[in-house]
N, C-alpha and C positions, 0 to 999 in steps of 0.2 A: 694877401690872398695868394694861394698856390694853384696854378693851372697844371694838371697832369700832362706831361708830354706823351705819355703812353700808359696803357693799363698795367704796365710792369711795376708801377708804384703801389700796387696793392699791398696792404699790410702796414702802411704808414700810420703812426699813432694819431695823426691829426684828425679832428672832426671832419666829416664829409657831408656835402649837400649836393643834390643833383637837380639841375635845371633842364626840364624837358619841354621843348618848343620847336615847331617846325619852321619858325621864322628865325633865320640866322642873325638878323639885325637885333631882334629882341635878346637872343642869347648873348650877343656881344655887349648889349646895354647892361644886362645883368652882371656880366663879368666886370664891366667898367664900374658899375655901382658898388660892387663888393671888393674892389681893389683895395687891399690893405686891411680888410675886415678880419678881426680876431675874436675868438670866443674864449673867455676865461683864461686869457693870456696865451692862448695857442692859435697858431695859424689855422685857418679853415681851408680845406681843399674843395674846390668847386669842380664838379664833373658835369659835362654837357651831353645832351642827347637830342636828336632831331626827330625822333619818332618813338612810338611805344616799343618797337622791337629793339632800338638802340638803348632805350631805358632799361629793358630787361637784361640786355647784355651787360650794361654797367652794374646792375644789381647783382648779377651772377659773379662778376669780377670783384665787386666791392660790397660784400654783404653787410658791412658796418655803416652804410649810408644812413644818416639820421633824419634828414629832411629832404623832401622832394617838392620843388616848385614846378607844378604840372599844368600845362596848357590844356584847356578843355577840347578845343577844336584843332585837330592836326590832320593826319591822313584821312581821318573820318570826322564827321561832325561830332561824334561822341567818343573819339579815340581816348581822350583823357579819362572819361568816365569808365570806359571798359577796363583801362589799366588799373583804376582804383579797385574795381570789383575783383580783378585778378590778383592784385596784391593782398587784399584783405581775405579773399576766399581761398583760391587755389594755392597761393604761396604762403598763406597764413603769416604775413608780415604785419603783426599788430603793433610792432615797436616803431615803425617808420611814421614820421609826422608828414602828412600830405597837405600842402597848401595849393588849392586850385586857383588858377589864373585864367582870365578870359578877356578877350577884346570885343566879344559879342555876347552881352548879357542875355539877350533874348534866346540864344541857342540853349542855354541851361540855366533856368531861373534859380536864383540863390535859394529861395524857400524850398523848392522841390529837391535840389541837390543836397542841402544840409539835412533834409528830412530823410531822404532815401539812402544816402551814401555815408560811409564812415570816413569823412574828411575833417580836418581840424580847422581850416580857415578857407575862405573864398573871397578873392579880391579881383577888382577890375584893374587891369594893367596900368591904367592911367592914374590909379590911386597910390601906386607904389613909388615913392621917392627913396632916396638912399637911406634916410633915417628910419622911415617906416619899415623898409625892407630889413634893415639890420635888427630893428626891434622885434619883428615877428620871427626872424631867425633865432634871435637870442631865446625867446620864449619857447619856441618849438625844439631847439637843441636841448634846453633844460628839461623839457618834458620827455624828450627821447632818452636822455640820461637816466631820468627817474624811472622810466619804464624798463630800461635795461637793468637797472639795479634791482627792480622788483622781480624781473624775470630771472636774473642771476640768483637772487635770494631764493626764489621758488625752486630753481634747478638744484641749488646747493642743498636746500632742505630735503628735496626728494632723494638726492644722492646720499645725504646724511641718513635718512630713514633706511634706504637700501643698505648702506654700509653697516648700520647698527644691526639690521636684520642678519646680514652675512656674518657679522661678528658673533652674534648669539648662537650661530650654528657651527662656528669654528671648533675643530676638534684637535688641533695641534698648534703649539706655540709658534713654530717656524712659519707655517702657512698663514696663521693669523697676523703675524708681524709683517709679512710681505703684503698681505691684503690691506693692512692698515696704511702702508706707504702708498699703495695704488689708490686707495680711497681718498687719502689726503691730497694726492696730486689731482684727483678728479674734482675735489672741492675747490682747490686753488686754481684749477684749470691750467696746470703745468705738467711737465714730465715728471715721473716718479724719481725721487732723490731723497737721500738721508738714511737714517738707520733707526732701528728699535733695539734697545739694550735691556737685558735683565741682570739683576744682581742678587743671586741667591745668598742665604746666610752662610757665614763662615767661608767666604771666597774672597780672593784678593782684589777683584775689580769687576766691573760690568762686562757681561758677555754679549756680543752682537748676535742677535737671533734673526734679524732681518735687515737687509741693506739693499739699496737701489742707487742707480745713477753712478756718480763718481765714487760713492762709498761702497759699491758692490763688493770690491775685494776684501772688505772688512768682515764679511759674513763668516760667523763661527769663531772670530778672534776675540780675545779679551783686551779691553781698552786699558792702556797703561798710562796713568797720569804722570808717572815718573820717567817715561821714556818714549821713544818713537818706534818701538819694535813692531807695533801693529800697523804702521802705515798712516795712522792719524796723528794729529798734533797732540802733544801733551796738554795743550790749552783746552782743546775740545774735550779730551778725556776727563780733565779736572772739572770742567763745567758740568758734564754729565754726572760725574760722581757727586758733585755738590747738589745737583737737582734731585739726586736719589738719597740725599741725607748726609753725605760726608761733609765735614767742616770745610769752609772755603780756605783756599791756600793763603798763607801769610801774605804773599805778594800777589793778590788777586789782580788779573789784568783788567783793563777798562774795556767792557763789552758794549759800550754805548753806541759804537759804530756798527755793531753786528745786527743784521736784519733777520736772523734765523728764528725758527720756532723750536723751543726746548721745553718740553712738558713732561712732568712725572705722570705716569698713567695710574693715578689714584685720586679719589675724591678727598677733599679736605686736607688737613695738615698731616705730615708724616707721623707715624707711630713711634719713631725713634729719632735719635739725634745724631748719631755718628755711625760710620762704617769705615774700615773694618773695626773689629773689636767691639761689635755691638753687644748690648746687654740682652737679657732674655726677652725683653719686650720687642726685640727686632727679629724674631724668628719667622720672618716672612720674606718672600722673594719680591723684589721691587722691579718696576719696569719704567722705562723712559723713552720718549720719542724726540728725535732731533731731525728737523727739516731745514735745509738751507734756503734762503730767499734772496733774490737780487734786490728787492726793495722792501721796506717795512710792511708787514701785513696790516690791513685795516682791522678795526675792532670786530667787524662781522666775520672776517676770515678767521681771526684768532678764536672767536667764540665758537664758530662751527668746528674748528679743529679740536678745541678743548672738549666740546660735547662728545665728539667721536672718540677722542683719546680716552675720556673717562669711561665710556661704555666698553671700548675694546679692552681697557685695563681691567675692568671688572671681569670680563670673560677670561682674560689671561690669568688673573689671580684664581679664578674658578678652576681653570685647567691645571694650574700649578698645584692647587690644593688637591685636585683629583690625583695628580701625579704623585704628590707626597703620600696621600692615603694609599695609592697603589703600591708605593715603595714599602710603606709600613705593613701592608697586607701580604705582599708577595716577595719581599726582599729581606734577607737576613742582614741586620744592622751591623753585626761584627765583621763579617767577611765580604759583604756586598754580593754574595751569591743569592740565587733564588732560595726561598725557604720552602717549607712543605707545601704551602698554598701555591707558590710559584711552580713547583714541580707538578702538582695536580693540574694546574691550569695548562701547562705544556702537554701533559698526557691527554687531557680532554681535547685540546686543540689538534692533536695529532690524528685523531679519528682512526680510520682504517690502517694508517701507516704504523700505528702503535704495535700492531702484531708482528712487525718486522724488527722490533727493537728489543733491547735487553735492559733490565733494571738491576743495578748493582748497589747494595748497601755496604758502606765501610764504616766500622765503629772503632774508635780509639780505645784500646784496652787500658784499663786502670787509669782512666783520665781523672777520676775524682782524687786518686792518690797524687797525681801530678799537680792538681790544683792545690792540695794541701802542702806539698813539698816545695813548689816553686812560687806559689802565690797566684792569686786570681789574674792579675794583669799579665804576668809572664806566660801563664798557661794560655790566656786568650791570644797573645801574640804568636805563640806556637801554633794555635789553631788557625790563625790567619795565614801563617807560613804554609801549613799543611793544605789549606784551601787553595792557595796559589799553586802549590806543587801538583795537586790533583788536577787543577784547571789546565796547567801546562801539559801534563801527561795525557789528559783526555783528548785534547785536540779540538778543533772548531766545530765538529759535528756532534760532539758529546756534551750534554748539559750536566753541569755539576751543581748540586744543591746541598744546602745544610738543613737537614730535616729534624735534627734534635741537637742537644747541647754538644755531644761529641760524636754525632753520626752524620755521615755525608751520603748522598745518593748520586749515582751517575746514570744517565739515561741516554742511550744512543743506539746506532745501528748494530745489529747482532755481530757482524764481522769485526767491528772495531772494539766491541765490548768484551769479546772472549779473552783478549789479552789481560784485562783487569782481573780475570779469575785466577790467572797463574802468577800473580804478584808473589815475589819471594817474601813470604810472611815470616819466615824464621829470622831473616836479617832485619826486618823492620824498615822504616823510612826515617832517614835523618833530616830533621828540619831545624831551622835556626831563625831567631828573631833579630839577628845582628849582634846580640850580646851573649846569648845562651843557646846551646845546641842540645837537642835531645833525640833519642831514637824512639820512635813511636811504633808500636805494634798494632796492626789492624786485623780485626775479625770481619770476614766478608760473607755476604749472602747474595745470591744471584737468582733472578727470575727471568727466564725466557718468556717474553710476553706472548709468544705464539701459543704457549701452553695454558694460558689463563683466559677466562671469558668474562669475568666480572668487571664492574666499574673500577676506575683507577684507585678509588679509596680502598676497595677490598684488596687490590694488588699491593698497595703500601702496607696494609695490615699483614698480608702474607709474608712480605719481605721482612717485616719487623719480627714476625713469629720465627722465621728462619734464622734471623740474626740472634735472637734470644736462645734458640736451640743450639746454634753454633757456639755461643759463649758458655753454655753449660759444659762443653767438652774441653774448655781451656782456652788459652790465648792463641791468636794467630790462626784461627780456623777459617775454612771456606766451605760453605754448603751451597748446594744448588737445588732449586725447586724441582719436585717430582709431582706429576699429576696425582691428585688424591690427597695432597697434604692439607688442603682446606678442610676436608672432612675430618681428618685427624685433629686439626686445630680446633674445629668446632666441638668435636667429642671431648677433647682435652679441656676446652673452656667449660663445657657443661659439667665435666667431671670435677674440674677445679671448684666450680660453684658448689657442687655437692660436698666436696671435701671441706670447704669453708663451713657449710652448715653442720657437717659431721663433727668438726672440731668444736664449734659453738655448743653443740648438743652433747659433747663428751662421748661420742660413739666409737672412738678409736679404742681398741682393746689390745692387750699384750698377750702373746703366747710365750711360755717359758720353756726353753730347750735346755736340758741338763748338760753339764760339763763335768767330767770325772778326771781324777788323777789316774794315769795309766799304770803306775807301779802297783798300786793296791786296789784300784777300782773304787776308791772312796769318792764321795761327792765333792766337787770343787765349788760348784755354784750353778747359775743359770744365765743364759743370754735372753734378754727381753726383746722379742721380735714384734714389731707393730703389725696389727691385723685390722682390716676394715671390711665390714660387710655393709653394703649400701642398703638403702631403704627398700630396694626391690629384691633384696636377698642375695645379691651377687657378691662373691668374694673378689675384691679388687686386689690384683697382685701388688705386693709391697714395692717392687721396683717401679711400678707405674705411679702409685700415689705418693711415694717419697720424692721421686723426680718432680712430680707436679707440685708438691709442697715447696720444694726448692725454687721452682720457677715462679710460683705465685706469691712468695714471701711468707708462706705459712710454716716453714720448717721449724722455727722456734716454738710455735704453738704445738706442733706435733711432738717435738722433743719433750716439751714440758709435760704433756699428758703421759707420754711413755715413762718419763722419770717419776712422775707422781705415782703411777701404778706400780713401778718397780720398787718404790719405797714401801708401798702397801705390801708387796710380795715379800720384801725382806722382813717387815714387821711380822708377817705371818710365819716366816721361817724362824724368826727369833722366838716367837711364842711357842714354837714346837721344839725349842732347844737347839736350833740350827743357826744361831746368830753369827757363827763364824763363816758362813757361806757368803759368796759375793753374787751380786746381780750385775751383769754386763749390759751397758746401754750404748747405743751407737750415736756418735756425733757426726754432724754434717760439715763439709768444708766451709759452707757459708757461715756457720756458727763460729768458726775459728776467727772470722774477721771482726767479731764483736769484742771490743776490749773489756767489756764487763762480764764476759762469759763465766770465768772462774768464780767470781764472787756470787753471781746469780745462781749457779748450780749449788754452791756451798750453802747459800741462804735457803734454797728450797729443801735441801736435804735436812738442814737443821730444823726448819719449820715442821718437817715430817717426823722428826725424832730419829733420823737415820744417820749414823756416823759416816764420814767420807770413806773409811776403810771398807764399808759394805758395798760400795759402788765402784765398778770398774768401767772406765770410759773407753770405747773403741773408736778409732779413727782410721780411715783408709789411707793407704800409702799415697794414692793420687791426691787425696784431700790435703795432706800436709805439704805436698810439693807445689800447690797453687801459690802459696806464699810461705815458703819454708821458714824465713826468719820470723814472721808473725806467728806461725804455728809453733815454732820452738818456744817462743815467749809464753804462749797460752798454755802449752803442755807443761812447762816448768811451773807455772802458777798452780795448775790443777794438782800436780804431784806434790808440791809443797803444802797444799791444803790437806793431803792425805789420800787422794784418789789414786788408784792404780790405772796405768795407761797401757792399752794394747794397740799394736799396729795391725789393722785388719787387712785381709787379702794381700798379704805380702808376696811380692814376686810378680804381681799383675801390673804394677805401676812403672815408674821410671826413675826411682830414686837411686842414688849412688851410695856406695859404702861410706864415703866421707860424709854424705848428708845424714845417713842413718846413724852414724856415731854422734851426730850433733843433737839428736832427739833424746830427751829424758824419758825412756820407756821402761816397762816392766815385762811386757809380753810381745811376742811375735806370733801372729796367727797364720797358719799355712792354708792357703786357699784350696778348696775342695777340687779345683780343676787339676791340681798337681798329683792327687792321690792315685790317678790312673796309671802313673809310671811305676808304682810299687809292684815288684815282681817281674817287671819287663826289662830292667837294667840292673847292673850291679848297684848295691846300696849306695856307695859313695858317689855314683854318677847321677842318681835321681835328684830332681829339684827338692823334694822334701828332705832328702838326706843332706843336701847342701845347706838348706835353710836351717835345719836343726843344728848343724855344725857351726854355722855363722852365729846363730843366737847364743850358742854355748860360748863362743869366742868373745862375744860382746857382753857376756854376763846377763843375758836375758833368758826368760823362760819361753817355751814354745808350746803352742796348742794347735792341733790339726782339726780343721772343720770338714764336715761331710764324710765322716767315717761310717762305712756301711757294711764292712765285712770283718770277720775275725782275723783274716789274714792281714788286713790293713792295720788292725789294732795290734797284733803281735809284732808286725814289722816296726811300727811307730814306737812301741815299748822298747824293742831291742835297739833302735837307733838312738834312744835317749830323749825322745819327745816327752815332755812332762804331762800333757793333758790332751783331751780329745772331746769332741762333740759330734753328733750325727745321728742318723736313724738307728744305728746299732746301739747307741747309748740310750736314746730316748727321743720320741717325737715331741715337737713343740706342743704345749698343752695350755689350756686356759688356767687362770689362777685357781679357780674353784676345784680343778682336778688335782692340784698339787698335793694336798695331804694324802689322798688315796694312792697316788703314785709313789710317794715317799714310803708309805706303809708296805705296799706290795714289793717294793724294791729293797726293803730292809734298811732304809737309810735313817729311820727314826731311832733316837736313843731309847734304851730300855731302862726302867719301865716308863711308859708315856701313854697317856690317854689323849686321843685326838679331840680337838674342840668340836663341839656339836654345832 
């Protein structure tokens, strides 16, 4: 038996009983009777009080008192009964076992007391010897422990329900992990300690996402089973890895003396067997809880923690799945940058601040060719290097996103984004994957978001339209948005749809403009010019719908219709005895990129019964320079098949004499823009004169376009230009007018009757 020398012994683990009696002799007799008394192998601490007030003080200092031996009559006749009511009512101490004692049975009859008050036993003091006293204390201490366990279980269950409810509302893994440690500590009625680790697929080890107590410094670190760099023991790291599915170490330590809790946060068996190097069945993030314990947890504690851990683990996996779906939806897998959806999300989130920003698109020129030349994997690594380069150059306030296979977007404050507009596009950007370096040329489009008012989706469409428009003008271009471009884009879209329908319906017609030999005025042939009258009767300018056909992918269909009608025109000429004349048809730069172009044109002419010599193919100087080597190959093939080749609009592009020598040509056409110099300068100083001289040196024939005056015709004839076309020679005419024009101009052979 232990008698407390002072209240400072509060907190001792021994069971406590309180004897309350105003008779000091009785108190001493109780102490004597319980001298050496033990309960379940433990010493029992006896506390003494001489009044109700002293009893309340002892209870305040020692809330874990289990049994009270309480005298009925003390400072008042019913002082003990009043204390019972206060304990059960005001203080709500339902756990304390109360044994009433009396030396005056008549003052509080047993029948009335046991009926009206919540007491456990009622004894006359003379009935209590040492054995009986120990027996009733044993029974009541056991009852007190049972009540405590029941109350503890109820508290834990309530805390468990609250913890599960909190977990179901958790929205981030780190906060959820920390809350789990706090809730486990509340269940175990200890201070928070331990850690929560997650092990994502394809990573080297578990990452600590929550830590408390002595383990708090491990927050955010990766546990290393093979070393001590994280501050935790390799033994603990290995045990956590093993709990998450990694194979046990060959020399696994004996953990029998450890009292901690180590639980994987998932129900049932693991879905995989090993990590790292997990198979496809292991593409999930795993979580584990580790809590240190000074003594072994009982089954109730372990089960409570397991239930909580299972529920929290389910929420963690839900949050991780949401995060994975978020990454799939908003992040580019190759570069780790936001994708188009991620860019749109940022733009929507910016709200009113968006108007102070600038959106810049950067597109890698000729990336498809890079893919073919270097291979898919190398090209992708170069894209990754470019993404990193753009991210470094952009700075922390500018968002870089990958919005298409070879297109990046930058979104940031206007002041910082202006610099992106002036990138040195002629030099390009050198990037390297560590093994191979390449110079990438970028075409840019910039939208000042203060100038647009539509939703972000429309803004991206505008930027894409600008980018496509820039690419039509060649590599390394930069264009900026101007108000009203959306209207132009919408009009172009509607016109593009109408062009598509016109091509399907065969509504494109050709107009034939005559070409003559300057020396004798005889007919050389005709140029087939595409004409389109829409269903509302509007004449659409050729420059408009041809550019639209190129942008919308309809240029081949347009060319095929023009070629088909040109073949019809030649057959008409042939039937009139003029089969020696040629029809000139224009090729697009985009068509030169088609490796099957030459064979396709030859096949169409053959099917129409037209020899290759009857068709002259015109290609502009700028078109052949987009891909000079590819154009050279295509033109060689066409010429070998028998087609004549003319270089159109010569002098307006950027070819060099060396490049010009490399092309297998027959004709150089002098652009109409240069004819205005005739008569204004000495002959040899005019551009037409230089071009005629150059063509003669290269062994080529020359033809001048846009001839409108007799003076121009005489000058061209005198300078040695072989052929001409223009309004002076003849206006473009529909095919049905061709026979009449030939007759009136005297170009029909005699005698000849026109077909009816």
